[in-house]
C-alpha positions as a printed NumPy array, in Angstrom:
array([[  13.195,  -86.682,   33.324],
       [  12.347,  -83.628,   35.406],
       [  15.12 ,  -83.162,   37.946],
       [  17.63 ,  -82.848,   35.129],
       [  15.841,  -79.722,   33.847],
       [  13.803,  -78.263,   36.723],
       [  15.074,  -77.25 ,   40.186],
       [  13.661,  -79.654,   42.807],
       [  10.765,  -80.71 ,   40.528],
       [   8.318,  -81.813,   43.238],
       [   8.432,  -78.557,   45.176],
       [   8.862,  -76.457,   42.058],
       [   5.603,  -77.652,   40.498],
       [   3.716,  -77.555,   43.8  ],
       [   4.847,  -73.97 ,   44.387],
       [   4.043,  -73.117,   40.762],
       [   0.473,  -74.403,   41.077],
       [  -0.035,  -72.581,   44.375],
       [   1.493,  -69.328,   43.107],
       [  -0.431,  -69.47 ,   39.815],
       [  -3.698,  -70.094,   41.716],
       [  -3.026,  -67.129,   43.99 ],
       [  -2.132,  -64.863,   41.063],
       [  -5.2  ,  -65.876,   39.054],
       [  -7.408,  -65.408,   42.119],
       [  -5.992,  -61.95 ,   42.799],
       [  -6.334,  -60.992,   39.14 ],
       [  -9.999,  -61.94 ,   38.852],
       [ -10.87 ,  -60.824,   42.383],
       [  -8.963,  -57.544,   42.716],
       [  -7.263,  -56.986,   39.35 ],
       [  -9.403,  -54.022,   38.301],
       [  -9.047,  -52.29 ,   41.658],
       [  -5.261,  -52.764,   41.653],
       [  -4.953,  -51.542,   38.084],
       [  -7.031,  -48.458,   38.779],
       [  -5.036,  -47.763,   41.946],
       [  -1.767,  -47.909,   39.986],
       [  -3.116,  -45.49 ,   37.397],
       [  -4.5  ,  -47.531,   34.489],
       [  -7.767,  -46.227,   33.013],
       [  -9.544,  -49.561,   32.757],
       [ -12.756,  -49.752,   30.665],
       [ -16.135,  -50.291,   32.299],
       [ -17.475,  -53.839,   32.428],
       [ -20.207,  -53.086,   29.858],
       [ -17.902,  -51.098,   27.535],
       [ -17.755,  -52.032,   23.874],
       [ -14.74 ,  -54.264,   23.129],
       [ -11.923,  -52.84 ,   21.025],
       [ -11.762,  -54.229,   17.485],
       [  -8.49 ,  -55.033,   15.743],
       [  -4.911,  -54.67 ,   16.935],
       [  -5.902,  -51.985,   19.433],
       [  -7.288,  -54.869,   21.513],
       [  -3.716,  -55.803,   22.496],
       [  -2.567,  -52.339,   23.6  ],
       [  -5.699,  -51.318,   25.477],
       [  -5.216,  -50.216,   29.117],
       [  -6.479,  -53.537,   30.519],
       [  -3.954,  -55.45 ,   28.409],
       [  -1.08 ,  -53.165,   29.355],
       [  -2.017,  -53.692,   32.993],
       [  -2.018,  -57.478,   32.467],
       [   1.46 ,  -57.366,   30.885],
       [   2.809,  -55.517,   33.921],
       [   1.022,  -57.828,   36.383],
       [   2.362,  -60.949,   34.65 ],
       [   5.933,  -59.623,   34.559],
       [   5.948,  -58.639,   38.253],
       [   4.463,  -61.946,   39.466],
       [   6.883,  -63.879,   37.242],
       [   9.893,  -62.047,   38.647],
       [   8.735,  -62.633,   42.206],
       [   8.389,  -66.375,   41.598],
       [  11.39 ,  -66.899,   39.316],
       [  13.943,  -64.897,   41.266],
       [  12.899,  -66.623,   44.49 ],
       [  13.733,  -70.009,   42.972],
       [  16.982,  -68.698,   41.46 ],
       [  18.009,  -67.468,   44.891],
       [  16.909,  -70.518,   46.911],
       [  17.764,  -73.316,   44.486],
       [  20.209,  -72.372,   41.689],
       [  20.067,  -74.772,   38.748],
       [  22.07 ,  -75.168,   35.553],
       [  18.988,  -74.941,   33.321],
       [  16.998,  -72.384,   35.336],
       [  16.874,  -69.747,   32.578],
       [  15.179,  -72.235,   30.261],
       [  13.12 ,  -74.218,   32.767],
       [  11.759,  -71.236,   34.737],
       [  11.831,  -68.187,   32.506],
       [  11.566,  -70.149,   29.253],
       [   8.433,  -71.85 ,   30.582],
       [   7.04 ,  -68.449,   31.565],
       [   7.647,  -67.104,   28.061],
       [   5.809,  -70.087,   26.562],
       [   2.891,  -69.498,   28.931],
       [   2.73 ,  -65.828,   27.982],
       [   2.984,  -66.383,   24.223],
       [   0.34 ,  -69.109,   24.396],
       [  -1.988,  -66.828,   26.349],
       [  -1.341,  -64.092,   23.784],
       [  -2.25 ,  -66.524,   20.99 ],
       [  -5.487,  -67.35 ,   22.775],
       [  -6.233,  -63.639,   23.082],
       [  -5.842,  -63.427,   19.317],
       [  -8.688,  -65.949,   19.119],
       [ -10.698,  -63.789,   21.528],
       [ -10.076,  -60.767,   19.301],
       [ -11.291,  -62.698,   16.26 ],
       [ -14.358,  -63.838,   18.189],
       [ -15.081,  -60.194,   19.095],
       [ -14.807,  -59.335,   15.396],
       [ -17.378,  -61.972,   14.468],
       [ -20.368,  -60.09 ,   15.9  ],
       [ -20.108,  -56.855,   13.866],
       [ -19.057,  -58.73 ,   10.726],
       [ -21.837,  -61.327,   10.706],
       [ -24.412,  -58.819,   11.934],
       [ -23.403,  -56.665,    8.963],
       [ -23.836,  -59.661,    6.669],
       [ -27.28 ,  -60.305,    8.15 ],
       [ -28.211,  -56.625,    7.786],
       [ -27.011,  -56.484,    4.184],
       [ -29.011,  -59.595,    3.251],
       [ -32.194,  -58.593,    5.088],
       [ -32.153,  -54.878,    4.144],
       [ -30.344,  -54.259,    0.834],
       [ -28.453,  -50.972,    0.89 ],
       [ -28.239,  -50.704,    4.689],
       [ -24.598,  -51.865,    4.692],
       [ -21.987,  -50.494,    2.275],
       [ -19.188,  -52.446,    0.659],
       [ -16.64 ,  -50.165,    2.341],
       [ -17.914,  -51.204,    5.785],
       [ -17.447,  -54.871,    4.961],
       [ -14.018,  -54.28 ,    3.411],
       [ -12.944,  -52.409,    6.554],
       [ -14.009,  -55.326,    8.728],
       [ -12.155,  -57.77 ,    6.486],
       [  -8.993,  -55.64 ,    6.723],
       [  -9.295,  -55.729,   10.518],
       [  -9.535,  -59.509,   10.371],
       [  -6.464,  -59.622,    8.118],
       [  -4.452,  -57.611,   10.64 ],
       [  -5.42 ,  -59.948,   13.478],
       [  -4.736,  -63.034,   11.344],
       [  -1.285,  -61.71 ,   10.386],
       [  -0.454,  -61.204,   14.064],
       [  -1.722,  -64.726,   14.803],
       [   0.632,  -66.226,   12.207],
       [   3.644,  -64.328,   13.573],
       [   2.937,  -65.312,   17.176],
       [   2.288,  -68.95 ,   16.223],
       [   5.51 ,  -69.313,   14.232],
       [   7.688,  -67.613,   16.842],
       [   6.137,  -69.617,   19.685],
       [   6.704,  -72.929,   17.918],
       [  10.282,  -71.902,   17.076],
       [  11.041,  -71.112,   20.708],
       [   9.274,  -74.25 ,   21.975],
       [  11.405,  -76.418,   19.68 ],
       [  14.588,  -74.974,   21.194],
       [  13.109,  -75.24 ,   24.702],
       [  12.286,  -78.924,   24.255],
       [  15.713,  -79.721,   22.799],
       [  17.34 ,  -78.105,   25.843],
       [  15.189,  -80.368,   27.977],
       [  16.338,  -83.379,   25.988],
       [  19.94 ,  -82.191,   26.335],
       [  19.515,  -81.951,   30.104],
       [  18.123,  -85.511,   30.246],
       [  20.849,  -86.82 ,   27.976],
       [  23.622,  -85.23 ,   30.048],
       [  22.078,  -86.506,   33.267],
       [  21.766,  -90.095,   32.05 ],
       [  25.229,  -89.994,   30.466],
       [  26.745,  -88.938,   33.798],
       [  25.065,  -91.966,   35.427],
       [  25.911,  -94.411,   32.641],
       [  28.062,  -96.797,   34.735],
       [  24.989,  -97.493,   36.898],
       [  22.471,  -97.514,   34.052],
       [  24.308,  -99.577,   31.437],
       [  23.16 , -102.87 ,   32.987],
       [  19.468, -102.053,   32.534],
       [  17.752, -103.864,   29.669],
       [  17.61 , -101.559,   26.635],
       [  19.711,  -98.866,   28.323],
       [  21.007,  -97.436,   25.044],
       [  17.515,  -97.255,   23.588],
       [  16.179,  -95.491,   26.657],
       [  18.901,  -92.845,   26.629],
       [  18.726,  -92.19 ,   22.906],
       [  15.267,  -93.108,   21.598],
       [  13.068,  -92.677,   24.672],
       [  14.479,  -89.255,   25.558],
       [  13.98 ,  -88.24 ,   21.919],
       [  10.393,  -89.528,   21.923],
       [   9.673,  -87.959,   25.302],
       [  10.896,  -84.559,   24.147],
       [   9.124,  -84.695,   20.782],
       [   5.815,  -85.733,   22.38 ],
       [   6.143,  -83.053,   25.036],
       [   6.726,  -80.465,   22.312],
       [   3.26 ,  -81.035,   20.889],
       [   1.426,  -82.28 ,   23.95 ],
       [   2.821,  -79.719,   26.367],
       [   1.987,  -76.772,   24.139],
       [  -1.534,  -78.078,   23.509],
       [  -2.052,  -78.542,   27.265],
       [  -0.948,  -74.977,   27.992],
       [  -3.093,  -73.766,   25.102],
       [  -6.126,  -75.636,   26.47 ],
       [  -5.645,  -74.132,   29.936],
       [  -5.103,  -70.61 ,   28.609],
       [  -8.141,  -70.962,   26.355],
       [ -10.253,  -71.777,   29.397],
       [  -8.881,  -68.752,   31.262],
       [  -9.655,  -66.483,   28.296],
       [ -12.938,  -67.912,   26.981],
       [ -14.789,  -68.96 ,   30.151],
       [ -15.554,  -65.3  ,   30.997],
       [ -16.602,  -64.776,   27.357],
       [ -18.934,  -67.77 ,   27.467],
       [ -20.298,  -66.632,   30.832],
       [ -21.145,  -63.173,   29.444],
       [ -22.686,  -64.634,   26.272],
       [ -24.98 ,  -66.767,   28.424],
       [ -27.118,  -63.654,   28.933],
       [ -28.522,  -64.221,   25.45 ],
       [ -29.514,  -67.829,   26.195],
       [ -31.936,  -68.6  ,   29.022],
       [ -33.288,  -72.039,   28.164],
       [ -31.859,  -75.455,   27.315],
       [ -33.688,  -78.407,   25.767],
       [ -35.033,  -80.855,   28.384],
       [ -33.405,  -78.923,   31.259],
       [ -35.419,  -75.736,   30.799],
       [ -34.572,  -72.299,   32.176],
       [ -31.32 ,  -72.092,   34.201],
       [ -28.711,  -69.425,   34.923],
       [ -25.653,  -69.216,   32.617],
       [ -26.757,  -72.317,   30.648],
       [ -23.917,  -72.212,   28.102],
       [ -21.299,  -72.345,   30.841],
       [ -22.811,  -75.376,   32.573],
       [ -23.638,  -77.161,   29.318],
       [ -20.018,  -76.905,   28.148],
       [ -18.692,  -78.268,   31.46 ],
       [ -21.205,  -81.152,   31.56 ],
       [ -20.584,  -82.218,   27.964],
       [ -16.793,  -82.053,   28.298],
       [ -16.635,  -83.94 ,   31.606],
       [ -18.885,  -86.631,   30.16 ],
       [ -16.621,  -87.062,   27.135],
       [ -13.417,  -87.067,   29.182],
       [ -14.733,  -89.717,   31.569],
       [ -15.928,  -91.796,   28.623],
       [ -12.516,  -91.728,   26.927],
       [ -10.66 ,  -92.457,   30.165],
       [ -12.917,  -95.47 ,   30.749],
       [ -12.687,  -97.017,   27.284],
       [  -8.95 ,  -96.263,   26.968],
       [  -7.833,  -97.465,   30.385],
       [  -5.896, -100.481,   29.046],
       [  -3.96 ,  -98.672,   26.335],
       [  -1.03 ,  -97.18 ,   28.341],
       [  -0.024, -100.578,   29.757],
       [  -0.165, -102.218,   26.335],
       [   1.891,  -99.423,   24.763],
       [   4.473,  -99.823,   27.535],
       [   4.646, -103.584,   27.034],
       [   4.893, -103.039,   23.281],
       [   8.142, -101.138,   23.766],
       [   9.496, -104.011,   25.85 ],
       [   8.717, -106.793,   23.383],
       [  10.023, -104.725,   20.47 ],
       [  13.245, -104.   ,   22.423],
       [  13.717, -107.694,   23.259],
       [  13.306, -108.694,   19.612],
       [  15.664, -105.954,   18.402],
       [  18.258, -106.808,   21.052],
       [  18.38 , -110.457,   19.981],
       [  18.876, -109.406,   16.358],
       [  21.772, -107.145,   17.415],
       [  23.385, -110.026,   19.313],
       [  22.968, -112.142,   16.189],
       [  25.201, -109.76 ,   14.279],
       [  28.152, -110.57 ,   16.574],
       [  27.533, -114.143,   17.772],
       [  26.689, -117.135,   15.607],
       [  24.771, -118.912,   18.372],
       [  22.329, -116.005,   18.855],
       [  19.258, -114.961,   16.871],
       [  18.371, -118.554,   15.989],
       [  15.106, -119.022,   14.051],
       [  13.234, -120.586,   16.977],
       [  14.274, -117.793,   19.375],
       [  13.392, -115.088,   16.855],
       [  10.062, -116.773,   16.184],
       [   9.184, -116.765,   19.885],
       [  10.229, -113.147,   20.342],
       [   8.343, -112.004,   17.254],
       [   5.348, -114.006,   18.474],
       [   5.332, -111.809,   21.582],
       [   5.417, -108.753,   19.327],
       [   2.511, -110.057,   17.255],
       [   0.451, -110.983,   20.323],
       [   0.821, -107.527,   21.871],
       [   0.048, -105.71 ,   18.619],
       [  -3.139, -107.736,   18.141],
       [  -4.223, -106.738,   21.669],
       [  -3.486, -103.105,   20.842],
       [  -5.504, -103.3  ,   17.614],
       [  -8.496, -104.741,   19.474],
       [  -8.493, -102.181,   22.288],
       [  -7.882,  -99.276,   19.913],
       [ -10.812, -100.478,   17.789],
       [ -13.504,  -99.936,   20.418],
       [ -11.68 ,  -96.847,   21.742],
       [ -11.782,  -95.246,   18.286],
       [ -15.452,  -96.183,   17.893],
       [ -16.359,  -94.42 ,   21.155],
       [ -14.119,  -91.423,   20.397],
       [ -15.464,  -90.998,   16.846],
       [ -19.107,  -91.188,   17.934],
       [ -18.499,  -88.601,   20.646],
       [ -16.675,  -86.185,   18.331],
       [ -19.426,  -86.482,   15.717],
       [ -22.049,  -85.736,   18.364],
       [ -19.899,  -82.824,   19.545],
       [ -20.295,  -81.157,   16.133],
       [ -24.042,  -80.847,   16.742],
       [ -24.235,  -80.405,   20.512],
       [ -23.927,  -76.604,   20.526],
       [ -26.637,  -76.264,   17.864],
       [ -28.942,  -78.629,   19.775],
       [ -28.779,  -76.633,   23.009],
       [ -29.341,  -73.388,   21.066],
       [ -32.451,  -74.561,   19.212],
       [ -34.949,  -72.969,   21.679],
       [ -33.05 ,  -69.655,   21.468],
       [ -32.786,  -69.774,   17.653],
       [ -36.494,  -70.601,   17.266],
       [ -37.408,  -67.742,   19.631],
       [ -35.297,  -65.381,   17.486],
       [ -33.715,  -63.669,   20.488],
       [ -30.162,  -63.527,   19.069],
       [ -28.626,  -62.14 ,   15.907],
       [ -26.477,  -64.058,   13.441],
       [ -23.349,  -62.348,   14.798],
       [ -24.131,  -63.333,   18.392],
       [ -24.823,  -66.897,   17.214],
       [ -21.363,  -67.029,   15.632],
       [ -19.782,  -65.688,   18.819],
       [ -21.574,  -68.262,   20.959],
       [ -20.657,  -71.168,   18.684],
       [ -16.988,  -70.138,   18.622],
       [ -16.724,  -69.508,   22.371],
       [ -18.603,  -72.715,   23.197],
       [ -16.357,  -74.678,   20.847],
       [ -13.205,  -73.183,   22.363],
       [ -14.289,  -73.938,   25.944],
       [ -15.599,  -77.431,   25.252],
       [ -12.533,  -78.414,   23.195],
       [ -10.285,  -77.215,   26.036],
       [ -12.224,  -79.277,   28.551],
       [ -12.015,  -82.159,   26.061],
       [  -8.225,  -81.961,   25.978],
       [  -7.76 ,  -85.62 ,   26.964],
       [ -10.257,  -86.726,   24.332],
       [  -8.439,  -84.932,   21.53 ],
       [  -4.944,  -86.08 ,   22.495],
       [  -5.593,  -89.406,   24.248],
       [  -3.616,  -91.548,   21.743],
       [  -0.618,  -89.228,   22.227],
       [  -1.104,  -89.283,   26.006],
       [  -1.012,  -93.077,   25.868],
       [   2.299,  -92.98 ,   23.995],
       [   3.728,  -90.438,   26.452],
       [   2.662,  -92.562,   29.433],
       [   4.41 ,  -95.599,   27.973],
       [   7.647,  -93.626,   27.422],
       [   7.353,  -92.109,   30.895],
       [   6.996,  -95.572,   32.438],
       [  10.1  ,  -96.775,   30.623],
       [  12.213,  -93.821,   31.739],
       [  10.769,  -94.025,   35.242],
       [  11.777,  -97.679,   35.442],
       [  15.177,  -96.703,   34.074],
       [  15.681,  -94.14 ,   36.842],
       [  14.655,  -96.562,   39.573],
       [  18.122,  -98.106,   39.274],
       [  19.761,  -94.841,   40.327],
       [  17.741,  -94.72 ,   43.526],
       [  18.071,  -98.467,   44.197],
       [  14.304,  -98.883,   44.072],
       [  12.342, -101.81 ,   42.594],
       [  11.277, -101.632,   38.977],
       [   7.867, -100.193,   38.181],
       [   5.005, -102.666,   38.29 ],
       [   4.782, -103.245,   34.54 ],
       [   8.514, -103.901,   34.319],
       [   8.257, -106.511,   37.08 ],
       [   5.299, -108.106,   35.349],
       [   7.124, -108.238,   32.026],
       [  10.229, -109.81 ,   33.597],
       [   8.089, -112.395,   35.38 ],
       [   6.429, -113.318,   32.118],
       [   9.851, -113.597,   30.48 ],
       [  11.044, -115.953,   33.219],
       [   7.918, -118.09 ,   32.845],
       [   8.584, -118.325,   29.142]])
């Protein structure tokens, strides 16, 4: 799955995590000093944020573009030199482009969140003091929003277009790799399905899931500082009382709680999804044999095989039932959680309507990013089942035993 597309996957991803951690640490620890040393006129920490498209060509953004490009070249060219790979342009530099475009999309959300304060404060001012805000001022703010929204649409469409091509190259790499090993793989149960359908499903799931994972991570990188700075307007939480940066800690607590809850109630689903693919493949395979041989696909055999399908689906329905109950209750509570923790601040009247909108948006962005597994858990379950099937498939190439669920399924088949 990975070695067909990435150079030495294990060490590549380890080095990527280490290098990314170092780069992020340097950026947040010494980024301003480095930028100033190079010659960028970076704004002061308490400077008013730039509204509109100027947000993306401000000195701090231009400095980030340069920093990202230099660190990317240092990492990418090192791997190209040390471990040349057929798909390195797509797997290394294509991945970097997706990371950058996703971060840029998140910054569009930051720009919109910055716009919220003056717009909603203007609305509040116009409603509380008629005549204090002119129509032209509101129209100007709406035009600024339109410019940002137009940029958001362009970036979104182009990113998804590129990601689609990126994922198909990944599928092509897997397909070519498995095809070159076909003499060894053809004896595995469901080999044709794994090469054709499972690689297709793996790539299609990764297209949505991978982008959403990168988006969640980049959202955290962009919005955590925003949420931290907005915490200055909130000093007290219900029950807890007065604490430092309460919004930041409340978002982390609530998200970790939800993630652990979903992982606990959904722990059985990946194994059942994996087994579901096996029983469906066994039933389909017998039907295919029945097309060519008269003594195959007899009613009793088909009844037993379909009985296995029915039994596994009924287990899936049961486990998904209580999983969906827990997930739905949590997501409904999540709609109110930010308002609940802000009640003391709202009652005290220490924030404006614009700041309230900024806090709600930033809190929602951070908490939803931390809740990544909650939002995509059903898709994660499907991906895990496909991954297990392809992993078991590849075990043959390395002359290793089948994965645990494969062994269990075969044992059950022998008992039957």
